[in-house]
ZALUMKE-147373 format. One record per residue (C-alpha): x, y, z; residue number from 1; residue in one letter. Coordinates in nm, 3 decimals, decimal comma. Each point is the difference from the previous one (the first is absolute). Example, Ala and Ser with C-alpha at 12.3 -4.5 7.8 and 13.67 -1.06 7.14 Angstrom:
% residues 2
site u=1,230 | v=-0,450 | w=0,780 | n=1 | res=a .
site u=0,137 | v=0,344 | w=-0,066 | n=2 | res=s .
This chain:
% residues 395
site u=-3,659 | v=0,161 | w=-2,153 | n=1 | res=x .
site u=0,261 | v=0,189 | w=0,201 | n=2 | res=x .
site u=0,361 | v=-0,090 | w=-0,083 | n=3 | res=x .
site u=0,146 | v=-0,142 | w=0,321 | n=4 | res=x .
site u=0,355 | v=-0,003 | w=-0,138 | n=5 | res=x .
site u=0,189 | v=0,327 | w=0,008 | n=6 | res=x .
site u=0,335 | v=0,172 | w=0,034 | n=7 | res=x .
site u=-0,024 | v=0,357 | w=0,126 | n=8 | res=x .
site u=0,271 | v=0,254 | w=0,067 | n=9 | res=x .
site u=-0,028 | v=0,237 | w=0,297 | n=10 | res=x .
site u=0,304 | v=0,227 | w=0,018 | n=11 | res=x .
site u=0,288 | v=-0,234 | w=0,093 | n=12 | res=x .
site u=-0,216 | v=-0,307 | w=0,069 | n=13 | res=x .
site u=-0,122 | v=-0,254 | w=-0,258 | n=14 | res=x .
site u=-0,314 | v=-0,179 | w=0,121 | n=15 | res=x .
site u=-0,070 | v=-0,344 | w=-0,144 | n=16 | res=x .
site u=-0,325 | v=-0,191 | w=0,040 | n=17 | res=x .
site u=-0,112 | v=-0,323 | w=-0,163 | n=18 | res=x .
site u=-0,337 | v=-0,172 | w=-0,001 | n=19 | res=x .
site u=0,189 | v=-0,299 | w=0,142 | n=20 | res=x .
site u=0,009 | v=0,177 | w=0,341 | n=21 | res=x .
site u=0,353 | v=0,127 | w=-0,059 | n=22 | res=x .
site u=0,072 | v=0,349 | w=0,125 | n=23 | res=x .
site u=0,334 | v=0,163 | w=0,073 | n=24 | res=x .
site u=0,175 | v=0,334 | w=-0,033 | n=25 | res=x .
site u=0,334 | v=0,080 | w=-0,157 | n=26 | res=x .
site u=0,161 | v=0,304 | w=0,160 | n=27 | res=x .
site u=0,247 | v=0,192 | w=-0,218 | n=28 | res=x .
site u=0,219 | v=0,184 | w=0,247 | n=29 | res=x .
site u=0,355 | v=0,110 | w=0,078 | n=30 | res=x .
site u=0,221 | v=-0,062 | w=0,302 | n=31 | res=x .
site u=-0,227 | v=-0,259 | w=0,159 | n=32 | res=x .
site u=0,247 | v=-0,066 | w=0,282 | n=33 | res=x .
site u=0,050 | v=0,363 | w=0,095 | n=34 | res=x .
site u=-0,093 | v=0,041 | w=0,366 | n=35 | res=x .
site u=-0,240 | v=0,277 | w=-0,100 | n=36 | res=x .
site u=-0,186 | v=-0,224 | w=-0,246 | n=37 | res=x .
site u=-0,311 | v=-0,152 | w=0,162 | n=38 | res=x .
site u=-0,137 | v=-0,200 | w=-0,294 | n=39 | res=x .
site u=0,128 | v=-0,339 | w=0,113 | n=40 | res=x .
site u=-0,064 | v=0,072 | w=0,368 | n=41 | res=x .
site u=-0,361 | v=0,099 | w=-0,068 | n=42 | res=x .
site u=-0,056 | v=-0,327 | w=-0,187 | n=43 | res=x .
site u=0,166 | v=-0,224 | w=0,258 | n=44 | res=x .
site u=-0,068 | v=0,162 | w=0,337 | n=45 | res=x .
site u=-0,108 | v=-0,239 | w=0,276 | n=46 | res=x .
site u=0,114 | v=-0,300 | w=-0,207 | n=47 | res=x .
site u=0,269 | v=-0,255 | w=0,066 | n=48 | res=x .
site u=0,242 | v=0,006 | w=-0,293 | n=49 | res=x .
site u=0,238 | v=-0,251 | w=-0,153 | n=50 | res=x .
site u=0,219 | v=0,198 | w=-0,239 | n=51 | res=x .
site u=0,188 | v=-0,206 | w=-0,259 | n=52 | res=x .
site u=0,283 | v=0,162 | w=-0,193 | n=53 | res=x .
site u=0,251 | v=-0,122 | w=-0,256 | n=54 | res=x .
site u=0,374 | v=-0,005 | w=0,059 | n=55 | res=x .
site u=0,044 | v=0,285 | w=-0,247 | n=56 | res=x .
site u=-0,261 | v=0,211 | w=0,178 | n=57 | res=x .
site u=0,168 | v=-0,077 | w=0,331 | n=58 | res=x .
site u=0,332 | v=0,118 | w=-0,138 | n=59 | res=x .
site u=-0,141 | v=0,323 | w=-0,145 | n=60 | res=x .
site u=-0,283 | v=0,103 | w=0,230 | n=61 | res=x .
site u=0,010 | v=-0,199 | w=0,325 | n=62 | res=x .
site u=0,102 | v=0,298 | w=0,214 | n=63 | res=x .
site u=-0,285 | v=0,212 | w=-0,135 | n=64 | res=x .
site u=-0,256 | v=-0,283 | w=0,024 | n=65 | res=x .
site u=0,094 | v=-0,102 | w=0,355 | n=66 | res=x .
site u=-0,005 | v=0,362 | w=0,113 | n=67 | res=x .
site u=-0,345 | v=0,057 | w=-0,156 | n=68 | res=x .
site u=-0,163 | v=-0,299 | w=0,169 | n=69 | res=x .
site u=0,173 | v=0,067 | w=0,331 | n=70 | res=x .
site u=-0,122 | v=0,363 | w=-0,008 | n=71 | res=x .
site u=-0,362 | v=-0,082 | w=-0,092 | n=72 | res=x .
site u=-0,079 | v=-0,335 | w=0,162 | n=73 | res=x .
site u=0,050 | v=-0,172 | w=0,337 | n=74 | res=x .
site u=0,304 | v=-0,228 | w=0,005 | n=75 | res=x .
site u=-0,207 | v=-0,313 | w=0,061 | n=76 | res=x .
site u=-0,228 | v=0,077 | w=-0,297 | n=77 | res=x .
site u=0,260 | v=-0,036 | w=-0,277 | n=78 | res=x .
site u=0,243 | v=-0,271 | w=-0,106 | n=79 | res=x .
site u=0,222 | v=0,048 | w=-0,304 | n=80 | res=x .
site u=0,157 | v=-0,298 | w=-0,177 | n=81 | res=x .
site u=0,225 | v=-0,028 | w=-0,305 | n=82 | res=x .
site u=-0,022 | v=-0,273 | w=-0,266 | n=83 | res=x .
site u=0,190 | v=-0,091 | w=-0,315 | n=84 | res=x .
site u=-0,173 | v=0,100 | w=-0,323 | n=85 | res=x .
site u=0,160 | v=-0,166 | w=-0,300 | n=86 | res=x .
site u=-0,197 | v=-0,223 | w=-0,239 | n=87 | res=x .
site u=0,167 | v=-0,300 | w=0,166 | n=88 | res=x .
site u=-0,134 | v=0,115 | w=0,338 | n=89 | res=x .
site u=-0,354 | v=0,062 | w=-0,126 | n=90 | res=x .
site u=-0,128 | v=-0,325 | w=0,147 | n=91 | res=x .
site u=-0,228 | v=-0,151 | w=0,262 | n=92 | res=x .
site u=0,280 | v=-0,022 | w=0,257 | n=93 | res=x .
site u=0,033 | v=0,378 | w=0,000 | n=94 | res=x .
site u=-0,377 | v=0,048 | w=0,015 | n=95 | res=x .
site u=-0,026 | v=-0,238 | w=0,294 | n=96 | res=x .
site u=0,284 | v=0,185 | w=0,175 | n=97 | res=x .
site u=-0,215 | v=0,315 | w=-0,019 | n=98 | res=x .
site u=-0,296 | v=-0,190 | w=0,147 | n=99 | res=x .
site u=0,228 | v=-0,139 | w=0,272 | n=100 | res=x .
site u=0,118 | v=0,351 | w=0,091 | n=101 | res=x .
site u=-0,363 | v=0,113 | w=0,016 | n=102 | res=x .
site u=-0,098 | v=-0,287 | w=0,229 | n=103 | res=x .
site u=0,299 | v=0,057 | w=0,230 | n=104 | res=x .
site u=-0,087 | v=0,370 | w=0,019 | n=105 | res=x .
site u=-0,363 | v=-0,081 | w=0,078 | n=106 | res=x .
site u=-0,173 | v=0,166 | w=-0,293 | n=107 | res=x .
site u=-0,376 | v=-0,002 | w=0,048 | n=108 | res=x .
site u=-0,255 | v=0,014 | w=-0,282 | n=109 | res=x .
site u=-0,018 | v=0,380 | w=0,023 | n=110 | res=x .
site u=0,375 | v=0,034 | w=-0,051 | n=111 | res=x .
site u=0,173 | v=0,107 | w=-0,321 | n=112 | res=x .
site u=0,292 | v=-0,138 | w=-0,191 | n=113 | res=x .
site u=0,195 | v=0,270 | w=-0,184 | n=114 | res=x .
site u=0,227 | v=-0,081 | w=-0,293 | n=115 | res=x .
site u=0,269 | v=0,252 | w=-0,093 | n=116 | res=x .
site u=0,198 | v=-0,102 | w=-0,307 | n=117 | res=x .
site u=-0,021 | v=-0,106 | w=-0,363 | n=118 | res=x .
site u=-0,251 | v=-0,226 | w=-0,170 | n=119 | res=x .
site u=0,151 | v=-0,327 | w=0,128 | n=120 | res=x .
site u=-0,031 | v=0,109 | w=0,362 | n=121 | res=x .
site u=-0,350 | v=0,141 | w=-0,050 | n=122 | res=x .
site u=-0,115 | v=-0,327 | w=-0,157 | n=123 | res=x .
site u=0,131 | v=-0,203 | w=0,293 | n=124 | res=x .
site u=-0,142 | v=0,229 | w=0,269 | n=125 | res=x .
site u=-0,338 | v=0,002 | w=-0,175 | n=126 | res=x .
site u=0,001 | v=-0,380 | w=-0,024 | n=127 | res=x .
site u=0,093 | v=-0,035 | w=0,366 | n=128 | res=x .
site u=-0,278 | v=0,242 | w=0,096 | n=129 | res=x .
site u=-0,252 | v=-0,196 | w=-0,209 | n=130 | res=x .
site u=0,076 | v=-0,317 | w=0,200 | n=131 | res=x .
site u=0,067 | v=0,137 | w=0,348 | n=132 | res=x .
site u=-0,310 | v=-0,076 | w=0,210 | n=133 | res=x .
site u=-0,172 | v=-0,051 | w=-0,337 | n=134 | res=x .
site u=0,032 | v=0,368 | w=-0,094 | n=135 | res=x .
site u=0,179 | v=0,299 | w=0,145 | n=136 | res=x .
site u=0,002 | v=0,357 | w=-0,127 | n=137 | res=x .
site u=0,327 | v=0,119 | w=-0,145 | n=138 | res=x .
site u=0,151 | v=0,317 | w=-0,142 | n=139 | res=x .
site u=0,229 | v=0,030 | w=-0,299 | n=140 | res=x .
site u=0,278 | v=0,258 | w=-0,013 | n=141 | res=x .
site u=0,178 | v=-0,062 | w=-0,333 | n=142 | res=x .
site u=0,358 | v=0,126 | w=-0,022 | n=143 | res=x .
site u=0,055 | v=-0,068 | w=-0,372 | n=144 | res=x .
site u=-0,162 | v=0,151 | w=-0,307 | n=145 | res=x .
site u=-0,126 | v=-0,341 | w=-0,111 | n=146 | res=x .
site u=-0,150 | v=-0,048 | w=0,346 | n=147 | res=x .
site u=-0,173 | v=0,336 | w=-0,006 | n=148 | res=x .
site u=-0,168 | v=-0,035 | w=-0,338 | n=149 | res=x .
site u=-0,048 | v=-0,377 | w=-0,029 | n=150 | res=x .
site u=0,069 | v=-0,250 | w=0,280 | n=151 | res=x .
site u=-0,116 | v=0,237 | w=0,273 | n=152 | res=x .
site u=-0,347 | v=0,084 | w=-0,131 | n=153 | res=x .
site u=-0,164 | v=-0,328 | w=-0,096 | n=154 | res=x .
site u=-0,144 | v=-0,266 | w=0,229 | n=155 | res=x .
site u=0,218 | v=-0,299 | w=-0,099 | n=156 | res=x .
site u=0,251 | v=-0,150 | w=0,240 | n=157 | res=x .
site u=0,232 | v=-0,287 | w=-0,082 | n=158 | res=x .
site u=0,321 | v=-0,199 | w=0,041 | n=159 | res=x .
site u=0,206 | v=-0,207 | w=-0,240 | n=160 | res=x .
site u=-0,032 | v=-0,379 | w=0,010 | n=161 | res=x .
site u=0,211 | v=-0,274 | w=-0,161 | n=162 | res=x .
site u=0,169 | v=0,232 | w=-0,251 | n=163 | res=x .
site u=-0,333 | v=0,160 | w=-0,096 | n=164 | res=x .
site u=-0,036 | v=0,369 | w=0,070 | n=165 | res=x .
site u=-0,301 | v=0,113 | w=0,206 | n=166 | res=x .
site u=-0,149 | v=-0,350 | w=-0,016 | n=167 | res=x .
site u=-0,158 | v=0,006 | w=0,348 | n=168 | res=x .
site u=-0,192 | v=0,296 | w=0,133 | n=169 | res=x .
site u=-0,327 | v=0,165 | w=0,087 | n=170 | res=x .
site u=-0,217 | v=0,300 | w=-0,071 | n=171 | res=x .
site u=0,017 | v=0,232 | w=0,299 | n=172 | res=x .
site u=-0,044 | v=0,377 | w=-0,044 | n=173 | res=x .
site u=0,206 | v=0,231 | w=0,220 | n=174 | res=x .
site u=-0,165 | v=0,217 | w=0,261 | n=175 | res=x .
site u=0,188 | v=0,296 | w=-0,148 | n=176 | res=x .
site u=0,299 | v=0,085 | w=-0,219 | n=177 | res=x .
site u=0,244 | v=0,286 | w=0,063 | n=178 | res=x .
site u=0,201 | v=0,107 | w=-0,306 | n=179 | res=x .
site u=0,280 | v=0,228 | w=0,112 | n=180 | res=x .
site u=0,181 | v=0,155 | w=-0,297 | n=181 | res=x .
site u=0,294 | v=0,096 | w=0,223 | n=182 | res=x .
site u=0,085 | v=-0,370 | w=0,045 | n=183 | res=x .
site u=0,090 | v=-0,021 | w=-0,369 | n=184 | res=x .
site u=0,296 | v=0,236 | w=0,042 | n=185 | res=x .
site u=0,227 | v=-0,285 | w=0,112 | n=186 | res=x .
site u=-0,095 | v=-0,235 | w=-0,285 | n=187 | res=x .
site u=0,269 | v=-0,118 | w=-0,239 | n=188 | res=x .
site u=-0,068 | v=0,111 | w=-0,362 | n=189 | res=x .
site u=-0,062 | v=-0,364 | w=-0,097 | n=190 | res=x .
site u=-0,284 | v=-0,019 | w=0,255 | n=191 | res=x .
site u=-0,148 | v=0,320 | w=-0,138 | n=192 | res=x .
site u=0,012 | v=-0,147 | w=-0,350 | n=193 | res=x .
site u=-0,191 | v=-0,305 | w=0,124 | n=194 | res=x .
site u=-0,280 | v=0,225 | w=0,121 | n=195 | res=x .
site u=0,008 | v=0,212 | w=-0,314 | n=196 | res=x .
site u=-0,056 | v=-0,315 | w=-0,210 | n=197 | res=x .
site u=-0,320 | v=-0,071 | w=0,194 | n=198 | res=x .
site u=-0,111 | v=0,362 | w=-0,042 | n=199 | res=x .
site u=0,075 | v=-0,006 | w=-0,373 | n=200 | res=x .
site u=-0,213 | v=-0,314 | w=-0,016 | n=201 | res=x .
site u=-0,303 | v=0,189 | w=0,127 | n=202 | res=x .
site u=0,062 | v=0,287 | w=-0,240 | n=203 | res=x .
site u=0,012 | v=-0,234 | w=-0,299 | n=204 | res=x .
site u=-0,315 | v=-0,195 | w=0,081 | n=205 | res=x .
site u=-0,239 | v=0,265 | w=0,134 | n=206 | res=x .
site u=0,151 | v=0,347 | w=0,043 | n=207 | res=x .
site u=0,156 | v=0,187 | w=-0,290 | n=208 | res=x .
site u=0,044 | v=0,311 | w=0,215 | n=209 | res=x .
site u=0,208 | v=-0,196 | w=0,250 | n=210 | res=x .
site u=0,219 | v=-0,142 | w=-0,277 | n=211 | res=x .
site u=0,058 | v=0,347 | w=-0,143 | n=212 | res=x .
site u=0,081 | v=0,135 | w=0,345 | n=213 | res=x .
site u=0,277 | v=-0,260 | w=0,037 | n=214 | res=x .
site u=0,125 | v=0,081 | w=-0,350 | n=215 | res=x .
site u=0,028 | v=0,368 | w=0,083 | n=216 | res=x .
site u=0,183 | v=-0,063 | w=0,330 | n=217 | res=x .
site u=0,212 | v=-0,297 | w=-0,109 | n=218 | res=x .
site u=0,333 | v=0,182 | w=0,025 | n=219 | res=x .
site u=-0,031 | v=0,049 | w=0,377 | n=220 | res=x .
site u=-0,204 | v=-0,299 | w=0,114 | n=221 | res=x .
site u=0,240 | v=-0,293 | w=-0,029 | n=222 | res=x .
site u=0,288 | v=0,131 | w=0,210 | n=223 | res=x .
site u=-0,143 | v=0,071 | w=0,343 | n=224 | res=x .
site u=-0,303 | v=0,134 | w=0,184 | n=225 | res=x .
site u=0,111 | v=0,328 | w=0,156 | n=226 | res=x .
site u=-0,124 | v=0,353 | w=0,052 | n=227 | res=x .
site u=0,052 | v=0,077 | w=-0,370 | n=228 | res=x .
site u=-0,236 | v=-0,267 | w=-0,135 | n=229 | res=x .
site u=-0,202 | v=-0,087 | w=0,309 | n=230 | res=x .
site u=-0,311 | v=0,166 | w=-0,139 | n=231 | res=x .
site u=0,027 | v=-0,198 | w=-0,323 | n=232 | res=x .
site u=0,020 | v=-0,325 | w=0,195 | n=233 | res=x .
site u=-0,289 | v=0,103 | w=0,222 | n=234 | res=x .
site u=-0,216 | v=0,077 | w=-0,305 | n=235 | res=x .
site u=0,067 | v=-0,317 | w=-0,201 | n=236 | res=x .
site u=-0,021 | v=-0,208 | w=0,319 | n=237 | res=x .
site u=-0,345 | v=0,141 | w=0,076 | n=238 | res=x .
site u=-0,124 | v=-0,040 | w=-0,359 | n=239 | res=x .
site u=0,122 | v=-0,361 | w=-0,025 | n=240 | res=x .
site u=-0,160 | v=-0,095 | w=0,332 | n=241 | res=x .
site u=-0,339 | v=0,138 | w=-0,102 | n=242 | res=x .
site u=0,029 | v=-0,178 | w=-0,337 | n=243 | res=x .
site u=0,096 | v=-0,327 | w=0,169 | n=244 | res=x .
site u=-0,279 | v=0,018 | w=0,255 | n=245 | res=x .
site u=-0,259 | v=0,074 | w=-0,267 | n=246 | res=x .
site u=0,102 | v=-0,329 | w=-0,162 | n=247 | res=x .
site u=0,012 | v=-0,197 | w=0,324 | n=248 | res=x .
site u=-0,310 | v=0,127 | w=0,178 | n=249 | res=x .
site u=-0,241 | v=-0,187 | w=-0,229 | n=250 | res=x .
site u=0,205 | v=-0,320 | w=0,009 | n=251 | res=x .
site u=0,191 | v=-0,019 | w=0,328 | n=252 | res=x .
site u=-0,047 | v=-0,377 | w=0,030 | n=253 | res=x .
site u=0,091 | v=-0,060 | w=-0,366 | n=254 | res=x .
site u=-0,332 | v=-0,159 | w=-0,088 | n=255 | res=x .
site u=0,072 | v=0,129 | w=-0,350 | n=256 | res=x .
site u=0,336 | v=-0,132 | w=-0,123 | n=257 | res=x .
site u=0,017 | v=0,256 | w=-0,282 | n=258 | res=x .
site u=0,195 | v=0,270 | w=0,185 | n=259 | res=x .
site u=0,157 | v=0,295 | w=-0,176 | n=260 | res=x .
site u=0,236 | v=0,041 | w=0,295 | n=261 | res=x .
site u=0,163 | v=-0,329 | w=-0,103 | n=262 | res=x .
site u=0,170 | v=0,193 | w=-0,280 | n=263 | res=x .
site u=0,371 | v=-0,061 | w=0,045 | n=264 | res=x .
site u=-0,064 | v=-0,312 | w=0,207 | n=265 | res=x .
site u=-0,016 | v=-0,278 | w=-0,260 | n=266 | res=x .
site u=0,365 | v=-0,040 | w=-0,099 | n=267 | res=x .
site u=0,149 | v=0,161 | w=0,311 | n=268 | res=x .
site u=-0,052 | v=-0,303 | w=0,230 | n=269 | res=x .
site u=0,228 | v=-0,202 | w=-0,231 | n=270 | res=x .
site u=0,260 | v=0,278 | w=-0,005 | n=271 | res=x .
site u=0,008 | v=0,019 | w=0,379 | n=272 | res=x .
site u=0,013 | v=-0,376 | w=0,058 | n=273 | res=x .
site u=0,251 | v=-0,066 | w=-0,279 | n=274 | res=x .
site u=0,242 | v=0,252 | w=0,152 | n=275 | res=x .
site u=-0,064 | v=-0,124 | w=0,353 | n=276 | res=x .
site u=-0,153 | v=0,340 | w=0,072 | n=277 | res=x .
site u=0,321 | v=0,185 | w=-0,080 | n=278 | res=x .
site u=-0,216 | v=0,204 | w=-0,238 | n=279 | res=x .
site u=-0,231 | v=0,195 | w=0,229 | n=280 | res=x .
site u=-0,375 | v=-0,020 | w=-0,050 | n=281 | res=x .
site u=-0,045 | v=0,349 | w=-0,143 | n=282 | res=x .
site u=0,285 | v=-0,040 | w=-0,248 | n=283 | res=x .
site u=-0,150 | v=-0,332 | w=-0,111 | n=284 | res=x .
site u=-0,333 | v=0,178 | w=-0,044 | n=285 | res=x .
site u=0,170 | v=0,258 | w=-0,225 | n=286 | res=x .
site u=0,137 | v=-0,282 | w=-0,220 | n=287 | res=x .
site u=-0,344 | v=-0,161 | w=-0,007 | n=288 | res=x .
site u=-0,160 | v=0,330 | w=-0,104 | n=289 | res=x .
site u=0,247 | v=0,021 | w=-0,288 | n=290 | res=x .
site u=-0,065 | v=-0,359 | w=-0,115 | n=291 | res=x .
site u=-0,378 | v=0,044 | w=0,021 | n=292 | res=x .
site u=0,019 | v=0,331 | w=-0,187 | n=293 | res=x .
site u=0,214 | v=-0,147 | w=-0,278 | n=294 | res=x .
site u=-0,242 | v=-0,293 | w=-0,031 | n=295 | res=x .
site u=-0,286 | v=0,250 | w=-0,032 | n=296 | res=x .
site u=0,190 | v=0,180 | w=-0,276 | n=297 | res=x .
site u=0,073 | v=-0,322 | w=-0,190 | n=298 | res=x .
site u=-0,370 | v=-0,087 | w=0,019 | n=299 | res=x .
site u=-0,092 | v=0,340 | w=-0,139 | n=300 | res=x .
site u=-0,176 | v=0,114 | w=0,318 | n=301 | res=x .
site u=0,216 | v=0,303 | w=0,086 | n=302 | res=x .
site u=0,161 | v=0,251 | w=-0,235 | n=303 | res=x .
site u=0,374 | v=0,050 | w=-0,029 | n=304 | res=x .
site u=0,000 | v=0,347 | w=0,158 | n=305 | res=x .
site u=-0,177 | v=-0,119 | w=0,317 | n=306 | res=x .
site u=0,221 | v=-0,307 | w=0,021 | n=307 | res=x .
site u=0,314 | v=0,210 | w=-0,024 | n=308 | res=x .
site u=-0,123 | v=0,242 | w=0,266 | n=309 | res=x .
site u=-0,043 | v=-0,293 | w=0,240 | n=310 | res=x .
site u=0,336 | v=-0,159 | w=-0,076 | n=311 | res=x .
site u=0,181 | v=0,336 | w=0,005 | n=312 | res=x .
site u=-0,143 | v=0,092 | w=0,339 | n=313 | res=x .
site u=0,114 | v=-0,327 | w=0,155 | n=314 | res=x .
site u=0,348 | v=0,042 | w=-0,149 | n=315 | res=x .
site u=0,019 | v=0,372 | w=0,087 | n=316 | res=x .
site u=-0,062 | v=-0,092 | w=0,364 | n=317 | res=x .
site u=0,298 | v=-0,235 | w=-0,004 | n=318 | res=x .
site u=-0,182 | v=-0,332 | w=-0,025 | n=319 | res=x .
site u=0,064 | v=-0,277 | w=-0,252 | n=320 | res=x .
site u=-0,245 | v=-0,139 | w=-0,253 | n=321 | res=x .
site u=0,227 | v=-0,290 | w=-0,099 | n=322 | res=x .
site u=0,256 | v=-0,229 | w=0,164 | n=323 | res=x .
site u=0,169 | v=-0,274 | w=-0,201 | n=324 | res=x .
site u=0,068 | v=-0,207 | w=0,312 | n=325 | res=x .
site u=-0,373 | v=-0,013 | w=0,083 | n=326 | res=x .
site u=-0,195 | v=0,014 | w=-0,325 | n=327 | res=x .
site u=-0,006 | v=-0,372 | w=-0,084 | n=328 | res=x .
site u=-0,323 | v=-0,012 | w=-0,200 | n=329 | res=x .
site u=-0,053 | v=-0,377 | w=0,033 | n=330 | res=x .
site u=0,008 | v=0,028 | w=0,380 | n=331 | res=x .
site u=-0,204 | v=0,319 | w=0,009 | n=332 | res=x .
site u=-0,267 | v=-0,153 | w=-0,223 | n=333 | res=x .
site u=-0,016 | v=-0,314 | w=0,213 | n=334 | res=x .
site u=-0,045 | v=0,216 | w=0,312 | n=335 | res=x .
site u=-0,330 | v=0,125 | w=-0,142 | n=336 | res=x .
site u=-0,154 | v=-0,337 | w=0,089 | n=337 | res=x .
site u=0,024 | v=0,097 | w=0,369 | n=338 | res=x .
site u=-0,153 | v=0,339 | w=-0,077 | n=339 | res=x .
site u=-0,294 | v=-0,167 | w=-0,174 | n=340 | res=x .
site u=-0,048 | v=-0,234 | w=0,297 | n=341 | res=x .
site u=0,004 | v=0,297 | w=0,240 | n=342 | res=x .
site u=-0,251 | v=0,196 | w=-0,209 | n=343 | res=x .
site u=-0,279 | v=-0,253 | w=-0,033 | n=344 | res=x .
site u=0,128 | v=-0,171 | w=-0,319 | n=345 | res=x .
site u=0,026 | v=0,328 | w=-0,190 | n=346 | res=x .
site u=0,318 | v=0,192 | w=-0,077 | n=347 | res=x .
site u=-0,161 | v=0,341 | w=0,056 | n=348 | res=x .
site u=0,312 | v=0,175 | w=-0,128 | n=349 | res=x .
site u=-0,049 | v=0,376 | w=0,028 | n=350 | res=x .
site u=0,127 | v=0,194 | w=-0,302 | n=351 | res=x .
site u=-0,016 | v=0,376 | w=-0,059 | n=352 | res=x .
site u=-0,188 | v=0,124 | w=-0,305 | n=353 | res=x .
site u=0,082 | v=0,366 | w=0,062 | n=354 | res=x .
site u=0,132 | v=0,206 | w=0,289 | n=355 | res=x .
site u=-0,270 | v=-0,023 | w=0,266 | n=356 | res=x .
site u=-0,187 | v=-0,299 | w=-0,138 | n=357 | res=x .
site u=0,059 | v=-0,376 | w=-0,004 | n=358 | res=x .
site u=-0,163 | v=-0,326 | w=-0,103 | n=359 | res=x .
site u=0,029 | v=-0,371 | w=0,082 | n=360 | res=x .
site u=0,131 | v=-0,290 | w=-0,201 | n=361 | res=x .
site u=-0,185 | v=-0,290 | w=0,156 | n=362 | res=x .
site u=0,129 | v=-0,297 | w=-0,201 | n=363 | res=x .
site u=0,362 | v=-0,107 | w=0,029 | n=364 | res=x .
site u=-0,012 | v=-0,131 | w=-0,356 | n=365 | res=x .
site u=-0,024 | v=0,361 | w=-0,121 | n=366 | res=x .
site u=0,360 | v=0,041 | w=0,117 | n=367 | res=x .
site u=0,216 | v=-0,241 | w=-0,196 | n=368 | res=x .
site u=0,353 | v=-0,084 | w=0,105 | n=369 | res=x .
site u=0,123 | v=0,161 | w=-0,323 | n=370 | res=x .
site u=-0,188 | v=0,323 | w=0,077 | n=371 | res=x .
site u=0,155 | v=0,013 | w=0,348 | n=372 | res=x .
site u=0,345 | v=-0,065 | w=-0,151 | n=373 | res=x .
site u=-0,049 | v=0,283 | w=-0,251 | n=374 | res=x .
site u=-0,113 | v=0,236 | w=0,277 | n=375 | res=x .
site u=0,311 | v=-0,073 | w=0,205 | n=376 | res=x .
site u=0,231 | v=0,041 | w=-0,300 | n=377 | res=x .
site u=-0,162 | v=0,335 | w=-0,083 | n=378 | res=x .
site u=0,052 | v=0,120 | w=0,357 | n=379 | res=x .
site u=0,367 | v=-0,097 | w=-0,016 | n=380 | res=x .
site u=0,050 | v=0,209 | w=-0,313 | n=381 | res=x .
site u=-0,201 | v=0,291 | w=0,142 | n=382 | res=x .
site u=0,196 | v=0,008 | w=0,325 | n=383 | res=x .
site u=0,336 | v=-0,022 | w=-0,177 | n=384 | res=x .
site u=-0,090 | v=0,287 | w=-0,233 | n=385 | res=x .
site u=-0,134 | v=0,209 | w=0,287 | n=386 | res=x .
site u=0,316 | v=-0,042 | w=0,206 | n=387 | res=x .
site u=0,225 | v=0,061 | w=-0,301 | n=388 | res=x .
site u=-0,177 | v=0,329 | w=-0,070 | n=389 | res=x .
site u=0,032 | v=0,102 | w=0,365 | n=390 | res=x .
site u=0,376 | v=-0,065 | w=-0,008 | n=391 | res=x .
site u=0,033 | v=0,192 | w=-0,327 | n=392 | res=x .
site u=-0,187 | v=0,304 | w=0,135 | n=393 | res=x .
site u=0,205 | v=-0,001 | w=0,320 | n=394 | res=x .
site u=0,329 | v=0,031 | w=-0,187 | n=395 | res=x .
């Protein structure tokens, strides 16, 4: 039987096809909004376009974006709107405001919505497109590293509901994704770290080469994406996307709730909600990776050397593996009940067993409250010793 699921790479384009009738391309390019760049124009010509951008994107790139669409498309074919994109604004009201703008502009069923922004904006635009006239094609243009390697390349769309993150949503694949590495140049280092955490995740669970690539380039990656390290970002971005898609393509609709890509996403929801999302998603994922790795070590599933490589890489990139104001083990352990409910009455905690390979812990009872407490205490000691050594060597 011919395998109908595949991810293929053709030069700068990653082609994804699933047996579930899902097909879309991810274009890895630079300077998408240069007037000489025809990639977006060739995809959208003769279409009516509702372009949705975040306030940050408007501040940084509005002049370039407006000029591009004005140069390439008739004035009556494009409307550009700006929406708020905090976790508090990731709600149905914002999604309906996108639909309202589309209706007022007269989008027909051949039209496109285009989202330009981070993962929150892309989720809302995708959700609006899934409902508008029952389904409208849309294009994702992620402007963050997390968006380019994670939120931008799946088929899930969602909004938050009654204090629950991503509680309401749909499965709606994009028509196309444009990943422009040049858009990362304006990212704050903290945003880059968020994306690096998601990339490290893929290296730990399925791609030792990717993990080692980040290790070798760690001294330049966490500060900024510029001409010096652009090629490094382009390479790890590309590798992580292919790894992610190879995991997703056979399970886009999450029929199987054992998902390796959920590594780093068991304890992180608690961390985000407990801090009222002051800890960004990627930084919460890094903490989750550390907790899951320490649990694996305490269970005898991963050796000390591999564990320390994982923890050291997170710390070397300027992310924390412990925070005394967050790591309340009673509350963290209780939060696992919601995880079990979400994952079909199984915990399905992903733990690494070596760099590039991971396994599942299905039963919550395998993780006692005392084991979790010990893991957190060990991470506190490890982080303190790591930072003390760094201060000593810097003197």
